Structure formats: structure tokens, C-alpha cells
C-alpha positions as CSV (number, residue, x, y, z in Angstrom):
1,M,86.8,72.5,124.1
2,N,84.3,74.7,126.1
3,L,84.2,78.0,124.3
4,Q,82.4,79.6,127.2
5,A,85.5,79.2,129.3
6,V,87.4,81.7,127.2
7,S,87.9,84.9,129.2
8,P,86.2,88.1,128.0
9,M,89.7,89.7,127.5
10,L,90.7,86.9,125.3
11,R,87.5,87.0,123.3
12,R,88.0,90.7,122.7
13,A,91.7,90.1,121.7
14,L,90.6,87.4,119.2
15,I,88.0,89.6,117.7
16,R,90.5,92.5,117.3
17,S,93.1,90.1,115.9
18,C,90.8,88.8,113.3
19,Y,89.4,92.2,112.5
20,Y,92.8,93.6,111.7
21,S,93.5,90.5,109.6
22,K,90.4,91.3,107.6
23,L,88.7,88.1,108.6
24,L,85.8,90.1,110.0
25,S,83.8,93.0,108.6
26,S,83.3,94.3,112.2
27,P,85.2,94.0,115.4
28,S,81.9,93.5,117.3
29,A,81.1,90.3,115.4
30,C,80.3,87.1,117.4
31,Y,83.5,85.6,118.8
32,V,82.3,82.1,118.0
33,C,82.1,83.1,114.3
34,T,85.5,84.7,114.6
35,I,87.1,81.5,115.9
36,S,85.3,79.3,113.3
37,K,86.9,81.3,110.5
38,V,90.3,81.0,112.0
39,A,90.2,77.3,112.9
40,R,88.0,74.8,111.2
41,S,88.6,71.8,113.5
42,E,88.7,71.2,117.2
43,E,92.4,70.5,117.1
44,K,93.2,73.6,115.2
45,L,90.9,75.6,117.4
46,G,92.7,74.4,120.5
47,N,96.1,75.3,119.1
48,Y,95.0,78.7,118.0
49,L,93.5,79.6,121.4
50,R,96.5,78.4,123.2
51,S,98.9,80.4,121.0
52,K,96.8,83.5,121.4
53,Y,96.2,83.1,125.1
54,S,99.9,82.6,125.9
55,S,100.7,86.2,125.1
56,F,97.9,87.4,127.6
57,Q,99.1,85.3,130.5
58,S,100.5,87.3,133.3
59,K,103.5,86.8,135.5
60,T,104.8,88.5,138.6
61,C,107.6,91.1,138.6
62,W,110.7,89.6,140.3
63,K,111.4,92.8,142.1
64,C,108.1,94.3,143.2
65,D,105.6,91.4,142.8
66,S,103.3,93.5,140.5
67,A,101.5,91.6,137.8
68,V,103.0,92.0,134.3
69,E,102.0,90.5,131.0
70,K,104.0,87.5,129.9
71,Y,106.0,89.2,127.1
72,D,106.4,92.7,128.7
73,L,110.0,93.7,128.9
74,F,109.5,96.0,131.9
75,C,107.3,96.1,134.9
76,S,104.7,98.9,134.7
77,G,104.8,99.3,138.5
78,C,108.6,99.7,139.1
79,N,109.9,99.9,135.5
80,T,112.4,97.1,136.2
81,I,113.6,94.9,133.3
82,Q,111.9,91.5,133.5
83,K,113.3,88.0,133.3
84,L,113.9,86.5,129.9
85,D,111.1,84.4,128.4
86,T,113.0,81.6,126.5
87,G,109.9,80.3,124.9
88,R,109.5,83.3,122.7
89,N,110.5,82.9,119.1
90,Y,112.5,85.5,117.1
91,F,109.6,86.6,114.9
92,D,107.4,87.2,117.9
93,L,110.3,89.1,119.7
94,F,110.5,91.4,116.7
95,G,106.8,91.8,116.3
96,I,106.5,90.4,112.8
97,N,104.6,87.6,111.1
98,E,106.2,84.2,110.9
99,R,106.9,84.4,107.2
100,Y,110.1,84.0,105.1
101,S,109.6,87.3,103.4
102,V,110.6,90.1,105.8
103,D,111.2,93.9,105.6
104,P,114.9,94.4,106.2
105,K,114.4,98.1,107.1
106,L,111.8,97.1,109.7
107,I,114.1,94.4,111.1
108,Q,116.9,96.9,111.5
109,K,114.6,99.5,113.1
110,T,113.2,97.1,115.6
111,F,116.7,95.9,116.4
112,R,117.8,99.4,117.2
113,D,114.6,100.2,119.2
114,L,115.1,97.1,121.3
115,Q,118.7,97.7,122.0
116,R,118.0,101.3,123.0
117,Q,116.0,99.7,125.9
118,L,118.0,96.7,126.6
119,H,121.7,97.3,125.9
120,P,123.9,96.5,128.9
121,D,125.6,100.0,128.8
122,L,122.3,101.4,130.0
123,Y,122.4,99.2,133.1
124,S,125.9,100.0,134.4
125,N,124.5,101.7,137.5
126,K,121.8,99.0,138.2
127,D,122.1,96.1,140.6
128,E,123.7,92.8,139.5
129,E,120.4,91.1,138.7
130,E,119.3,93.8,136.3
131,K,122.7,93.9,134.7
132,K,122.5,90.1,134.1
133,L,119.0,90.4,132.7
134,S,120.0,93.2,130.4
135,E,122.9,91.1,129.0
136,E,120.5,88.1,128.5
137,H,117.9,90.2,126.7
138,S,120.5,92.0,124.6
139,S,122.2,88.8,123.6
140,L,118.8,87.3,122.5
141,V,118.0,90.4,120.4
142,N,121.4,90.2,118.7
143,K,120.9,86.5,118.0
144,A,117.4,87.1,116.7
145,Y,118.6,89.9,114.4
146,S,121.5,87.8,113.0
147,V,118.9,85.1,112.1
148,L,116.0,87.2,110.8
149,N,118.2,89.5,108.7
150,H,120.0,86.6,107.0
151,P,118.2,84.7,104.2
152,L,119.8,81.3,104.9
153,R,119.7,81.5,108.7
154,R,116.1,82.7,108.6
155,A,115.1,79.7,106.4
156,Q,116.9,77.3,108.7
157,Y,115.2,78.8,111.7
158,M,111.8,78.5,110.2
159,L,112.4,74.9,109.5
160,L,113.5,74.4,113.1
161,L,110.2,76.0,114.3
162,K,108.4,73.4,112.3
163,G,110.5,70.6,113.8
164,V,112.8,70.1,110.8
165,D,116.5,70.1,111.6
166,I,118.4,69.7,108.3
167,E,121.7,69.1,110.2
168,K,120.3,66.0,111.8
169,A,118.1,65.0,108.8
170,P,119.8,66.3,105.6
171,A,117.8,66.7,102.4
172,D,118.1,64.0,99.8
173,L,119.8,66.0,97.0
174,S,120.6,64.4,93.7
175,Q,124.1,63.1,92.8
176,E,124.1,65.5,89.8
177,F,123.7,68.5,92.1
178,L,126.4,67.3,94.5
179,M,128.8,66.7,91.6
180,E,128.0,70.2,90.4
181,I,128.9,71.6,93.8
182,M,132.1,69.7,93.9
183,E,133.2,71.0,90.5
184,R,132.3,74.6,91.6
185,N,134.4,74.3,94.7
186,E,137.3,73.0,92.6
187,E,136.8,76.0,90.3
188,V,137.0,78.4,93.3
189,D,140.0,76.8,95.0
190,G,143.2,78.5,94.1
191,L,141.5,81.0,91.8
192,E,143.6,84.2,91.2
193,D,142.0,85.8,88.1
194,E,140.3,89.0,89.4
195,D,137.8,89.2,86.6
196,K,136.8,85.6,87.2
197,I,136.5,86.1,90.9
198,H,134.3,89.2,90.4
199,H,132.1,87.3,87.9
200,L,131.6,84.4,90.3
201,S,130.8,86.8,93.1
202,L,127.9,88.3,91.2
203,M,126.8,84.9,89.9
204,Y,126.5,83.4,93.4
205,K,124.7,86.4,94.8
206,N,122.1,86.0,92.0
207,V,121.9,82.2,92.7
208,M,121.2,82.9,96.4
209,M,118.5,85.5,95.4
210,E,116.7,83.0,93.2
211,L,116.9,80.2,95.8
212,S,115.5,82.7,98.4
213,K,112.5,83.2,96.1
214,E,112.0,79.5,95.9
215,A,112.2,79.2,99.7
216,E,109.6,81.9,100.1
217,K,107.2,80.1,97.8
218,A,107.8,76.8,99.6
219,F,107.2,78.3,103.0
220,D,104.1,80.2,101.9
221,K,102.6,77.0,100.6
222,G,103.6,75.0,103.7
223,D,105.6,72.6,101.6
224,L,108.3,71.7,104.1
225,E,109.9,69.0,102.0
226,K,110.5,71.5,99.2
227,A,111.7,74.1,101.7
228,K,114.1,71.6,103.2
229,E,115.5,70.8,99.7
230,V,115.9,74.5,98.8
231,V,117.5,75.4,102.1
232,A,120.0,72.6,101.7
233,K,121.0,74.0,98.3
234,M,121.2,77.4,99.8
235,K,123.8,76.1,102.3
236,Y,126.0,74.9,99.5
237,F,125.8,78.0,97.4
238,Y,126.3,80.2,100.5
239,N,129.5,78.4,101.3
240,L,130.6,79.0,97.7
241,E,129.7,82.7,97.9
242,M,131.7,83.0,101.2
243,K,134.8,81.4,99.6
244,V,134.6,83.9,96.7
245,Q,134.2,86.8,99.2
246,D,137.4,85.5,101.0
247,L,139.2,85.7,97.6
248,K,137.9,89.2,97.0
249,R,139.3,90.3,100.4
250,K,142.6,88.6,99.7
251,Y,143.2,90.4,96.4
252,G,141.5,93.6,97.4
253,I,138.8,93.3,94.8
254,M,136.0,95.9,95.2
255,D,132.4,95.5,94.1
């Protein structure tokens, strides 16, 4: 890869990015040094530059033909909502790092901020194209929020981003574990004792919390096989937790 072909704007962006990540002691450091700290090989370097450069690519506003940055929601020239970029992942949409551990309050705040700009109710007096775009953007924000704010869905989504679909390629769980799950389902089915239902509710919440911690460790280490195994277990226990929640609603049991 010819590093001299990197645009000055991209070089400055890379330097700022590394600076704020504390990879550099000064934002004026040599950009070649910056890149070498981020990517140690030609292949990694190429992937890094492509991922960074993609957010600086420009497109044309569909309404006034002004140049807009790839991920801008609105045109700076006519303030018109832009067409949806389907290649943007949920973490990037919400402006957070692609990590399993997230700040729920930040997720909620970002969700509200985005919907204040994109909700279809705000576009009732706009033309049909803007109404359609608003609905598409708002729907994507809703979907992203439902995934990022949910421990199991977030973990499944992170695996999908890494090319791992546990629906198509299930984890190889032990027979002992599967037998345990079968027995736990039998225990829940037809359960009427309110104290027992309340106890199981608390127990499965704690189990999910512990599995979430395991998932975080696996993702942080880049151990996708372990993450896949943990997420598969989370699915089983989440289903159990939901069955118990249904019983609580049925019998009017409060937390």
C-alpha cells in the first residue's frame, strides 16, 4: 500500500484518532508512526485505513446535490434528511465502541437524541420522500436500540459482525448441559407456587448476569469460540427467564 496516497484530511483524522486513544503523546506526531502503532502488518494496515477512510467519503445530497459526508444524517446545504446508509453497524450509528460492555444510560440518551431528529412525526408536513426516509432512519434506530440495550441480542449481533451465526452453526454444548436445561424447563412448566416462581425469577436473572460477564471477557479477548458457547447458553437461560416472567404476570407476582 502506498502511504503517500493517503489524503491529508485522512492523515489528520488518523492522528487525532490515535491521539485521543492515547496511542500518541502528541497529535502532531508522524502519521507513518501513528499507523504503524495501529496496524503491524500490511493486511491490518489496509483494513484499518479502509475502515477509517469510509467515514470520510462524501456523497451527494439527493435533493440539492451538495456534497455531504457519508454518515451525515442531514445535508448542511439544505438541511434535508439523507438516504439511509445500510452498511453502517449499530455501534457506529450510536457513536460507541464495538465492545460488549456498554453504558445503558448513554445508549438511552443517544436513542432519544436520534429520535428527536428522525421521528416520523417531525416530518408530517414534508414531502413523501422525506417522510419515507424518516421512517427508514427511525426504524433502524429502534432496531439498533433494541439490540444494543439487550445483553443477549447485543452478543448475538457482535457474533454476526464477526461472521458467526449461531442460528446456522449452533455451538457444540455438552449433553450434561442440555439435560440440565430440559430438567429446568420441566420444573417451570405448570409451576404454581408463587414463592418458587419468585425464587426462580431472581435465580435466572443472576445466571444471565454471570453469563453476560463471561461473554464480555470472551469478546474482549477475541475468543469467538468461547463467546459462541456462552451466547448459546444465554439463549437457553433467557428462554427460561421469559417463561418465569410469564408465570409472574399470570399470577400477578410483583418483584
